[in-house]
N, C-alpha and C positions, 0 to 999 in steps of 0.2 A: 617530388610532386606532393603538394599539400592536399588536405581534404577539401579545401575550397575551390580547387582548380576546376572540377566538373561544373560547378555552379557559376563560373564566370561567364560562359555564353548565355546562360539564362538571365543573368543580371544585365547583360548588354541588351538582350532582347526586351526585357522589361523596361529598361531605360529608353530604348527606341520607341516602344509603344507609348510611354508617358510623354516623350517629346512630340510624337505625332499627334497625340490627343491634345496636348497643349497648343500646338501650332494650329490645328483645325478649329478647336472650340474656344480657346481662351484668347487667341491672338487674331481672331476674325478670318482665319484661313478658309473656312467653309464658305463664308459669304463671298470671298474673293474668287474661289473656285466656281461657284454658281454664277457669279457675274461674268466671268470669262466664258463659261459654257453658253450662257445666254447671248453674249456678244458674238460668239462663233455661229450660233444658230441663226441669229439675225442677219449677219453678214452673208451666210450661205443662202438664205432666202432672197436677199437682195441680188446676189449673183445669179440665182435661179431666175428671178424675174427678168434680169437683163438678158441672159442667154435664151430664155424663152422668146423674148421680143426679137432677138436677132434671128432665130431660126424659124419662127412662125409668123412671118410677115403677112399681114393682110392689108390690101390697099385701102387706105383711109384718105379721103379727100376732104379735109377740113381746112378752112382758112387759117393761115398762120401756123399750121402744124407741119413740122418737118418730118422726114422719113422716120418711121418707127424703128427700123433696125439701127439707125444712128443713135437714137435715144437708148436702145438696148445696150449698145457698146458703152455709153456714158454711165448707165446704171450699173452694169457689170463691173466697170472699172472702179466706180465708187465703192461697190461691195468688196472688191479685192483690196482697195485702200483701207477700208475699215477693218478688214481681217488682218492685214499687215500691221496696222496700228495696235490692234489688240494683241497680236503675237509679240510685237516689240515690247509692249507693257509687261506681258507675262515673262518674257525673257529677261527683262530688266529686274523684275522681282526675283526670278530664279537665280540671278547672278549673285545675289546676297547670300545664298546658301552654300554649304561646303561642297556638296556633290553637284555643283551647277552644270558641268559639262554634260553629264549623263542625263540630267533633268532637261537641259535645253534640247538635246537631240530627241528625247522622247516627246517633248512638247511640240517640236516642229513636225515630227512624224504624225502625232495625234491631230494637230491642226489640219494638216494636209489630207489625211484620210477622212476625218470627220467632215470637212468642207466638201470634198469631192462626193462623198457618199450622200450627204444631205442634199446636194444639188441634184444628184441622180434621182433620188427618191422623190423630191418635189417635182421634177420634170415628169417623172413617170406618173405620179398622181394627177398632174395637170393634164397630161395628154390622154389619160384614161377617161376623162369626163367629156 
């Protein structure tokens, strides 16, 4: 065992930190991350609007207006479609990385948890008023 062996893990950690900083700040990774987060939140709010219309139907008799709950299904489906498109874009970008399978699983779990939670919070605040 050489004298440099204990420093090898520190060198790897330092290299990992430099690679991460380069990915986030120099190769526009931070902007991409915030764009995906913004898209998740937007899609979650669209889904929330649709599910609210589905479950809180008030009779509206306006000429040419179809049932509000049907419009809620359409809006919620569009939100889900936007969320899936954003997820597909994120997974496509992660596929280029070396540890893409673990990152893909984490991204899918993160998308699902964040979307469900955002929808619950938005419905809670809407029903509280």
